[in-house]
N, C-alpha and C positions, 0 to 999 in steps of 0.2 A: 661292671662289678662295683658295688658301693665301697667306698674307702672309709675306714673308721680311724679317727685320730682325736687325741685329747685337745682341749682348747689351749690356746696360748696362755701362759708361757711353757706349759708342759710340752707342747709341740712347738719346736722352732725349726722350720723347714730349712733354714740356712745351715743347720748343723751338718747336713750331708753335702754341702757345697764348700766346706771350709778348706779342704786340702785336695790336691790332685788325686790322692789315693781314695779318699772318701767319695769324690765325684765319680771315679771309675767304678767303685763298688755299687753306686746307685744309678749308673747309666742304664737307661731302658732300651736303647737302640744302638746297634753296632753296624759299621760298614766294613765289608770284607772285599778282598780282591775278586773273590768268586762271584760277587754281585755285578760285575762289570762286563759289558759287551762293547767292543771298540768299533765304531763305524769308520770305514776308510774308503777313499775314492781312488778308483783305478782308471788309468788311461793308456793309450797306445804309446809305444816307444821303448827305448832301452835306457836304463839308468836315469830315469826322469823323476825329479822331485820338484813339482811345480807349485809354488805358493799360491794360496787362495786369499786374495786381498781382503775379503770380508770375513775371513775366519783366521785370525792371527795364530800362527803355529800349526796350521793344518795344510796338507799338501795333496795334490793329485799325484799318484805314484804309478810308474810303469809296473808291469807284472813282476819283474825281478825285484823291485823294491817293495811291492806288496808282500812277496814271500818273505823278505827280510822283516817287514812289519809283523807278519804272522809269527815268525820266530821270536821276535822281541816280545810280543804279547804272551806267547807260551812260556817264555823264560820268566816273565813277570808273574805268571800264575793267572793271567786273564783267560777265562775259559772259552771265549768266542770272539770272532772277528766278523764284521758285517760288511759286505761289498756293495758299493754303489758305482756304476760305470759312468764315465764321461765319454759319451758316444760321439764319434765324428759326425758332423752335420750331414755329410754325404750319405750316411746310413739311415738317416731318419726319414720315415715315410708316413703317409696317412694310415696305411695298413699295419705298420709297426712290425714287419716281418723279421727284422733283426732280433727282436726280443726272444725268439725261440730258435735262432740259429745255433746249432751245437758248437760252433766255433766263434761265437761272439766273445766280446771282451770278458764279460763276467764268467762265462763257462770255462774259458781258458785259464782265468785266474783261479777258479775253484780247483781245477785239476793240478795246477802248479802248487798251490798251497797244500793240498792233500798229499801230493807226492813228497813234498819237502818237510812238512810239519803235520804229520797225520794225527797227532794228538789234539790239535786245536779244532774246535767246532767251527764250521764255516756257515754263516747265515747269509741269506741273499734277500734281495728286494723283489717282490712280485708286483709290478705295476708297469705301465707302458710309457710313462712320461720320458724316460731316457731315450726312447726309440721313436717317439711320436713327433712328427713334423709340426704338429699344432700344440705341443707341450702338455697335453692332458694325460691323465692316468688311464684313459680308456679310448676306445675307437670313437671317432667323431664323424657324424654325418649330418650335413646341413646345420651345423652349429650345435648339435645335440650329442652328448656323450651317451652312447648306446650301452645298455647294461648287459644283455645276454650275449651279444657279439663280443663284448670285452671279456666276459667270463670265459668264453670258448678260447680266446687268445691267451688268457692267463693260464689256462690248463696246459696249453702247449708249451708256454714259457716254463711253468713249474716242472713238467716232465723233462725238459731239456736240462734244467738245473739239477734235478734229482739224478739224472743219468751222469752228469758231470761230477757228482760226488757231494753235493750240498747236504749238510746235516739238518739245517733249520731253514724253512721257507717263511718269508715274512710278507704276506699279502698286505700291501699298503694302499690299495686302490679304492676301497670302500664301495665296491659294487655289491648289490644284493645277491646272495646265493653263492658267492664264490668259494666260501670255505667248504660247503658241502660238495661242490663240483670238484674242487681240488682233492679233497680227501677221497672221494670215490675214484677219481682217476689214478691217484697214487696207489690205492689198494689194488685196483685192477692191473696196474703195470708192475706190481711186485715190489713197490716201495713202501711197504707197511711201516717201516721204522722211521720214516722221515717225519720230523717234528714240524708242526705248523704253529708259528708264533704270529697270531693275527693282530694286525693293527685294527682292533675292533672299534675303538672310539678315537678316530682321527678327526680333529677339528679343522675347520677352514680358518686357519690361523694366520696372523700377520708375522709370525716368528720364523717362517720358512725361507725368507729371502736369500740369506747366504747359501743355504743348501742348493737352491735353484741356480745360483751362480756356479757352485761347485760342480754340478752335473751338466751345466750348459743348457738349462731349460728356461732361464729367465726370459730371454728374448723371443723364444718360440711360443710361449703361452698366449693363446687367444682367449680373452675373457678371464673368468675366474673358475674356481672349483667348488662353488657353493651348492651345486646341484647334487654332489656326491659326498663331499666332506661335511662334517657336522657343524651345526650352528653353535658358536661358543656360548650361547645363552642356555643351552639345553643340558640337563642333568639326567632326567628320567630316560630320555632316549638312549643315552650311553649304556644304561643298565639293560635296556631291551636289546641293544646290539651285542653286548657281551653275552647275554643269555643265548641269543640266536647262534652266535659263533661257536659257543661251547657245545650246544646241541648238534651243530653240524660237523663237529669233529676237531675243533681247535684244541691244541694241547696247552697253549699259553695265550694270554691276551695282553694287548698293549694299549696304553693311553698315550696320545700324542697331540700337542706338546706335553711337557712334563710339569714344570714349575707353576704355570698359571692354572693347572688342573689337578693339583694335589688333593682337592676335595673329592674329585672323581676317583682317583687312585684308591683313597681310603674306603670309599663306599663300595667300589668294585670288590676289593679284597674282603671286606666285611660281609658282603652279600653272597659272594660265590665261593670264596676260599681257593679259587684256582690260582695257578702261578700267574702273577700279575707283574707286568713290566711297564716302564715309562721310558720315553725317548726325550732326553735333554737335548732339544733340537738346536739347529745352527744359530738361530737368533738368540737363544738363551746363552749358548756358549760364547757368541760374539759379544754380548753385553758384559759378561764377566771378564773375558780375555781382553777386550778393548779397554774397559775401565782400568784393569790392572796395568796394561801397557802405559796408560797415562798417569799412573800413580794415584788414581782416585780411590782405589780400594786395595786391600791386601788380597791379591789374586789367589794365592794358595789357600788362605783361610776361607775365602768366599767359595772356592771350588769345593773344598771338603765339606763345608756347611751345606751347600746345595745338595750334594750327593747324599749326605746323611739324612736330609729332610725327605728325600724320596723313600728311604727305608722307613723312616718314622711314619710316613703316610701309608705304609702297607705294601710297598713294592718289594718284590723278591729280587729284582735286578733292574739295572739302568743301562740303556744305550747312551753312551756319552763320549764325546771327543776328548774328554779329559782322562780317559781310562789309563793310558800309560803313566801320566803324571801322578794320578791318584794312586796307582798301584805301587809306584816307587815310594811315595810317602807312607803308605800302609806297611810296606816291607821294612821301612826304617824304624817303625815304632817298636 
């Protein structure tokens, strides 16, 4: 929309920046606690809070402490929590069968959260890397990640999570055709109300390292993920992927990582108008938290600025490890 304004000095743009009250009146973008999804890491054990060295202030939690985290999130007004499992190495196989075990770590955590904190939405991850002996998001044969065989496995994984009580499924695998297959299977099984938040534009990024430490996938990965995750150089491809996933039945779409791809977030929102999310990934978090620990930046200010920028770029919400800290700051305003 064209903007009309008088020439200087009739227009002095600094007038609206002069005081906090005037700045508040002119603010174009706002961040709310309802915009946040909190990713958390679950592991076996009882009363476990295991620090993750590469993610200051983030922990692997046993299920009992995951339930406490869900209660904390709900009390803060955070609408959703997203589960990522740290799977014991003895359960990782080439065929990834643990991914659809009804009693696996994620599914037990879903049931425990929904029993204790039913009001919070539980989101899950749909990808095979936590269960894969080779560290990939899909089934590997002769060094190749197989698309259709992986999709069949993801369908079984999704149905097990839906049965456990998940509210939102997050396919992060980047296989072709998986959204249509998941939506069809959910409909046929009677899970018509399950939401799919598709990681539609997930880039082969250098910013995932701390996450792979957190889920125990770093040492297992053979090769890289460039045959299925996106080339960071590509923009138009992201729009094609978003359109495809929406046509196949995705309810919401995700861009991952977040901060280096804010241009993609804005273009996706402007082009499709669909609920658009970004994941402020582990490497982004670690840069801010690590620099703040060393006194190089104001960590609180950088955290809130980064989250506000996601909203300015068109995101309806953000997956962020900062969610509880940000929620407390927002509540205090």
